[in-house]
PADREN-930522 format. One record per atom (N, C-alpha, C, CB): x, y, z; residue in three letters. Coordinates in steps of 0.001 Angstrom, whole numbers, plus 500000, padded with zeros to 6 digits. Atoms other than C-alpha are relative to their C-alpha. Glycine has a CB too. Example, Ala and Ser with C-alpha at 12.3 -4.5 7.8 and 13.67 -1.06 7.14 Angstrom:
500890498810500000Ala 512300495500507800Ala 500900501200500000Ala 499008500027501246Ala 499180498810499940Ser 513670498940507140Ser 499230501090500730Ser 500414500462498585Ser 
***
This chain:
501177499859499377Met 864422905471564246Met 500004499358501435Met 498978499441499139Met 499982500549498664Ser 863730904949567750Ser 498660499697500515Ser 500663500901500911Ser 501340500513499519Thr 860858903230569616Thr 499690501026501112Thr 500025498373500564Thr 500474498862498996Gln 858744905736571640Gln 498634499519500703Gln 499721501511499152Gln 501268500324499423Gly 855470903882572506Gly 499413498873499309Gly 499089501135499979Gly 500742501071500634Lys 852837901423571568Lys 498581500371499818Lys 500094498747500783Lys 501368499929500134Val 849369901042570395Val 499213499026501144Val 499677499594498496Val 500572500862499030Val 846956899735573133Val 498696499618499546Val 499937500605501325Val 501281500200500630Val 843585899975571209Val 499869500666498808Val 498959500367500800Val 500348499242501295Val 842251900752567900Val 498525499956499935Val 500662499355498640Val 501365499742500028Cys 838812902165567337Cys 499520500525498759Cys 499662500844501001Cys 500674499406501137Leu 836342903020564585Leu 498593500387500355Leu 499999499056498829Leu 501453499619499984Ser 833070904708564319Ser 499451500144498518Ser 499802501399500811Ser 500430500152501346Ala 831167903954561178Ala 499190501282499617Ala 499153498680499835Ala 500722498826500243Thr 828884907109561385Thr 500179501055500872Thr 498747499755499957Thr 499832498771499109Glu 829115910615562718Glu 498937499839501174Glu 499747501452499126Glu 500892500140498863Gly 827747910478566295Gly 499646498504500329Gly 498720500792499719Gly 500307501447499726Gly 827478906638566050Gly 501103499420501069Gly 500038499123498543Gly 499225500673498954Thr 828957904205568566Thr 501537499727499443Thr 499223498575500415Thr 498629500297500247Thr 832810904067568638Thr 500318498624500661Thr 500920501149500547Thr 499838501355499482Arg 833832900408568889Arg 501601499686499777Arg 498955498896499182Arg 498613500577500054Glu 837186898614569441Glu 500031499076499006Glu 500465499369501244Glu 499751500945501036Val 838575896624566641Val 501271499377500194Val 499938500595498697Val 498739500732499874Ser 841371894122566366Ser 501041500661498974Ser 499765498397499697Ser 499060499474501104Glu 842819895840563229Glu 499107501076499296Glu 500539498757498891Glu 500543499043500763Ala 842193898922561189Ala 500999500122498786Ala 499775501305500818Ala 499355499723501182Val 843226899443557583Val 500079501455499563Val 499392499261499032Val 499867498769500291Ala 844868902741556875Ala 500354500267498559Ala 500872500504500847Ala 499676499555501385Thr 844709904322553393Thr 500487501376499877Thr 498842499879499146Thr 499378498585499979Ala 847067907218552634Ala 499030500919499190Ala 501556500025499316Ala 500740498978500564Gly 845217910401551987Gly 498543499925500209Gly 500267500052498665Gly 501424500257499806Ala 841840908832553010Ala 499573499901501473Ala 499632498733499294Ala 500497500404498699Gly 841540907459556470Gly 500066498599500337Gly 498699500379500135Gly 500027501298499557Leu 840859904299558347Leu 498766499347499376Leu 500012499944501513Leu 501033500833500591Glu 838592901772556364Glu 498993499838500981Glu 500489498677499526Glu 501221500290499199Gly 835125901787557852Gly 499831501088501184Gly 500105498483500618Gly 500341498950499157Asp 835559904959559878Asp 499305501134499331Asp 501148500458500640Asp 500796498940500434Arg 833257907872559539Arg 500663501026499119Arg 499473500623501115Arg 499162498779500694Tyr 835892910388558153Tyr 500873499422498778Tyr 501107500761501170Tyr 499172500573501106Cys 837516907908555561Cys 499259500382498716Cys 500197498371500129Cys 500475499582501308Thr 837011909574552153Thr 501238500081499101Thr 499218501385500067Thr 498890499798501015Val 839140909882549014Val 500239501559500101Val 499568499478498389Val 499586498550499816Asp 841180913254549494Asp 499482500627501175Asp 499591500823498881Asp 500607499367498692Ala 840112913613553100Ala 500935501181500436Ala 499890498854501269Ala 499060499018499377Ser 841510916659554829Ser 500983499307500978Ser 499191501112500767Ser 498850500617499263Pro 844892915729556523Pro 499466499713501487Pro 501353501030499998Pro 500297500035498610Glu 843439916631559992Glu 498886499028500425Glu 499656501335500413Glu 501129500979499740Thr 840554914092559641Thr 500301498574499712Thr 498817500359499194Thr 499755501368500344Gln 842305911061558525Gln 500197498973501247Gln 501234499995499121Gln 499626500941498877Leu 843514909450561968Leu 500187500929501176Leu 501365499098499697Leu 499817499136498708Thr 843263910671565511Thr 500690498960501051Thr 498419500646500623Thr 499475500790498939Leu 845326909337568534Leu 499835500754501248Leu 501428499626499773Leu 500041499390498745Ile 845051909898572202Ile 500759499031500982Ile 498509500292500429Ile 499104500674499039Gln 847378908860575125Gln 499152499304501098Gln 501008501042500648Gln 500844500872498988Ala 845931906079577484Ala 500337500781501439Ala 500529498177500009Ala 499588499289498760Glu 847696908136580247Glu 499143501193500328Glu 501425500456499885Glu 500936498830499933Ala 845425911136579496Ala 498645499510500430Ala 499888500747498613Ala 501287500555499849Ile 842429908891579649Ile 499881499490501532Ile 499784498822498913Ile 499970500365498638Asp 843599907362582991Asp 499951501035501017Asp 501081499289500217Asp 499964498841499122Glu 844202910715584541Glu 498407500561500090Glu 501108501172499362Glu 501306499380500118Phe 840806912041583254Phe 498858498980501078Phe 499556500006498162Phe 500650501153499215Asn 839133908682584877Asn 500197500410501484Asn 500710498472499665Asn 499670499808498636Gln 840840909531588129Gln 499503501316500584Gln 501436499905500150Gln 500470498651499467Val 840079913287588330Val 498488499970500125Val 500443501218499037Val 501415499966499921Phe 836427912624587590Phe 499336498855500630Phe 499491500150498747Phe 500648501220499482Ser 835989909352589494Ser 499132499142499113Ser 499212500367501067Ser 500644500873501081Thr 834751907526586313Thr 500802498831499589Thr 499727500796498762Thr 499336501161500637Asp 835658904367584550Asp 499607500038498574Asp 499611498621500662Asp 500267500009501446Leu 835015905524580974Leu 500883499127499183Leu 500101501339499480Leu 499182500678500874Pro 836279903116578354Pro 500720500917498983Pro 499206499003499333Pro 499086499222501011Val 838913904339575865Val 499125500462498810Val 501259499043499426Val 500840499635501079Ala 836293904159573174Ala 499172501199500139Ala 499186498971499723Ala 500893498977499599Ala 834197906756574851Ala 500677501314499449Ala 499763499999501613Ala 499461498718500204Phe 836866909474573982Phe 500004500247498356Phe 501503500079500699Phe 500197499772501471Arg 836147908944570199Arg 501268500277499086Arg 499086501171499857Arg 498778499910500645Arg 839711908683569029Arg 500282498708499310Arg 501064500366500941Arg 499917501193500716Asn 840998906083566448Asn 501026499092500710Asn 500365500276498538Asn 498867500876499544Val 844234904858568077Val 500344500655501534Val 501415500070498820Val 499654499493498602Ile 844925904954571885Ile 501450499361500216Ile 498829499496501235Ile 498569500310499801Thr 848631904829572734Thr 500379500079501445Thr 500878500942499198Thr 499487499963498661Arg 850787904334575755Arg 501544500166499885Arg 499590498692500805Arg 498474499841499958Gly 854389905656576461Gly 500551500847498957Gly 500687498691499886Gly 499540498950501173Val 854636908407573741Val 499289501286500393Val 499526499520498341Val 500591498688499815Asp 854161912159574128Asp 499386500408498648Asp 501073501057500506Asp 500657499827501266Leu 851712912794571378Leu 500205501519499577Leu 498438499589500112Leu 499761498559500337Asn 851989916648571668Asn 501319500325499312Asn 499936500806501243Asn 498730499694500470Ala 855653916437570849Ala 500076499572498548Ala 501057499351500849Ala 500009500488501339Leu 854743914716567575Leu 499315500955498991Leu 499334498675499984Leu 500676499079500792Glu 852728917730566172Glu 501115500525498996Glu 499309501150500898Glu 499157499636501208Gly 854470918552562732Gly 501116499007499646Gly 500650501356500230Gly 499013501000500099Ser 856646915426563000Ser 499455498759499098Ser 500402499553501463Ser 500339501233500623Met 856719912237560769Met 500316498882500915Met 500701499838498703Met 499816501174499011Phe 856463908853562706Phe 499166498986499345Phe 499521500294501596Phe 500811501250500496Ser 855112905336562082Ser 499307499305501186Ser 500980498906499254Ser 500834500970499228Val 852471903310563830Val 499853498612499460Val 498675500527500138Val 499857501287500615Gly 853291899810563074Gly 500532500282498633Gly 498668499193499968Gly 499320499752501324Glu 853815899778559264Glu 499207501320499200Glu 499913498499499043Glu 500582498729500634Val 851656903053558693Val 500772501227500394Val 498507500210500415Val 499145498867499774Arg 853519906209558142Arg 499066501157500055Arg 501107500168498905Arg 501037498867499690Leu 851861909384559606Leu 500824501296500178Leu 499081499685501407Leu 499586498616499609Arg 852479913181559998Arg 499069500675501033Arg 500058500882498750Arg 500795499242499056Gly 851230914870563030Gly 499608501431499553Gly 500744500079501268Gly 500510498968500615Val 849027917560561808Val 499659501231501069Val 498811499481499232Val 500378499094498805Glu 847682919345564988Glu 499504499323501130Glu 498985500977499656Glu 500727500584498853Leu 846499918777568470Leu 498492499723499682Leu 500110500962501220Leu 501372500290500128Cys 843068917221568683Cys 499441500343501337Cys 499724498539499572Cys 500511499422498659Glu 841678919443571371Glu 498354499553500156Glu 500197501809499990Glu 501355500461499642Pro 838421918313573039Pro 498956501028499636Pro 499911499688501494Pro 500959499115500544Cys 835148919792572043Cys 498631499960500798Cys 499797499643498530Cys 501274500048499278Ala 831744920671573588Ala 499146498769499676Ala 499211501237499695Ala 500748501282500395Tyr 830208917792571601Tyr 500278498771500831Tyr 500328499639498583Tyr 499710501165499073Leu 832080915266573562Leu 499709500110501326Leu 501282499661499988Leu 500444499598498712Gln 831486917030576744Gln 498501499706500173Gln 500297501469500211Gln 501498500065499890Asn 827726917160576092Asn 499640498360499765Asn 499229501078498772Asn 500383501546500209Leu 827671913390574808Leu 500318499183501246Leu 500833499325498740Leu 499575500835498854Leu 829460912019577900Leu 499292500690501293Leu 501716499946500126Leu 500694499343498862Glu 827515914597580153Glu 500910500245501171Glu 498828499164500460Glu 498816499812498974Ile 830744915507582082Ile 500372501506499847Ile 501388498965499667Ile 499596498666500076Pro 831009919188582677Pro 501413500063500556Pro 499030500916500740Pro 498650499912499663Gly 834607920208582824Gly 500990499060499167Gly 500090499708501432Gly 499282500929500852Leu 835684917547580247Leu 500885500733499071Leu 499063499126499233Leu 499086499164500928Val 836953920323577789Val 501139500538500754Val 499246501202499334Val 498890499472499291Lys 839067921903580440Lys 500954498968500453Lys 499548500756501119Lys 499127501095499599Gln 840473918660581694Gln 500845499431498877Gln 499190498916500585Gln 499308500500501078Leu 841449917513578209Leu 500658500999499198Leu 499176499266499227Leu 499291499098500791Thr 842740920717576838Thr 501454499727500012Thr 499736501336500422Thr 498611500458500204His 846160919960575346His 500347498584500491His 500901500944500674His 499767501450499615Lys 845690916277576359Lys 498935499196499276Lys 499917499753501620Lys 501136500741500684Gly 842904915345573832Gly 500574499201498727Gly 498812501083499523Gly 499537500843501131Gly 845220913759571290Gly 500723500798498912Gly 498813499272499376Gly 499350499376501192Leu 846715914385567821Leu 499218499617498777Leu 501503499555499845Leu 500660500335501073Arg 845265914579564628Arg 501123499670498883Arg 499006501122499649Arg 498995500336500942Cys 847297912847561731Cys 499656499797498601Cys 500594498912500408Cys 500181500216501352Glu 847638912739558042Glu 500764498619499707Glu 500534501258499149Glu 499394501368500323Ile 848253909210556657Ile 500778500075498701Ile 498874498870499873Ile 499057499909501039Leu 851185909217554396Leu 500275498754499324Leu 501177500522500474Leu 499706501269500507Gly 851766905576553818Gly 499009498982500744Gly 501553499663500217Gly 500951500886499437Gly 849063902875554361Gly 500443498769500529Gly 499090499722499125Gly 499763501307499474Gly 848869899489556050Gly 499162499695501113Gly 501342499833500377Gly 500692500459498823Ser 847432897946559060Ser 500409500479501326Ser 500068498664500036Ser 499721499596498618Ile 847184899136562725Ile 499355499131500785Ile 499621501347500350Ile 500520501001498986Arg 846804896641565582Arg 500564500461501383Arg 500478498429499639Arg 499635499805498520Ala 846981896769569383Ala 501375499286499989Ala 498850499309501155Ala 498571500477499824Gly 850730896195570250Gly 501004500497499016Gly 500046498537499940Gly 499069499356500929Asp 852160897970567231Asp 500849500953500674Asp 499300500676498909Asp 498983499045499385Ile 855160899985568112Ile 499954501302499231Ile 501497499399499968Ile 499949498583500655Ile 855299903785567461Ile 501496500465499917Ile 499111501121500892Ile 498627499764500235Arg 858559904748565977Arg 500032501581499508Arg 500613498889498871Arg 499780498751500419Ile 859682908393565695Ile 501214500293499090Ile 500060500730501100Ile 498858499824500939Ser 861806909570562839Ser 501060500819500734Ser 499552500726498633Ser 498873499180499343Asp 865275910780563919Asp 500273501256499080Asp 501413499077500177Asp 
***
């Protein structure tokens, strides 16, 4: 396995449409999601269990729109740096001790665009909105965790 990036922030939202908050640690449960997150349920659909987004995409977004939105505003669970998440679609990898499978790109939606009141958000984040993942093996995820891609 080779090191490909790291976790910079972990976020959870307890309710649909609720505030997304930064947390020091999230516990991932295989087949369910992140404990305390709105999508965590027994036998959750693979594409709802965990989402990632690149900090580089958020930085670019803030630069293009002259904003300073915090990473939690983008409503993803794990913010990464130094890894091409699009390349992980269909791949197995680890985030810290948690084993994941990249299911599909997490394309932006009109809901987020309307919530943040930024016309053009969907267009700017298309193919940069992150990755939806299935949790294959549970554990904790923390800022600083290394992302390892399976060879």
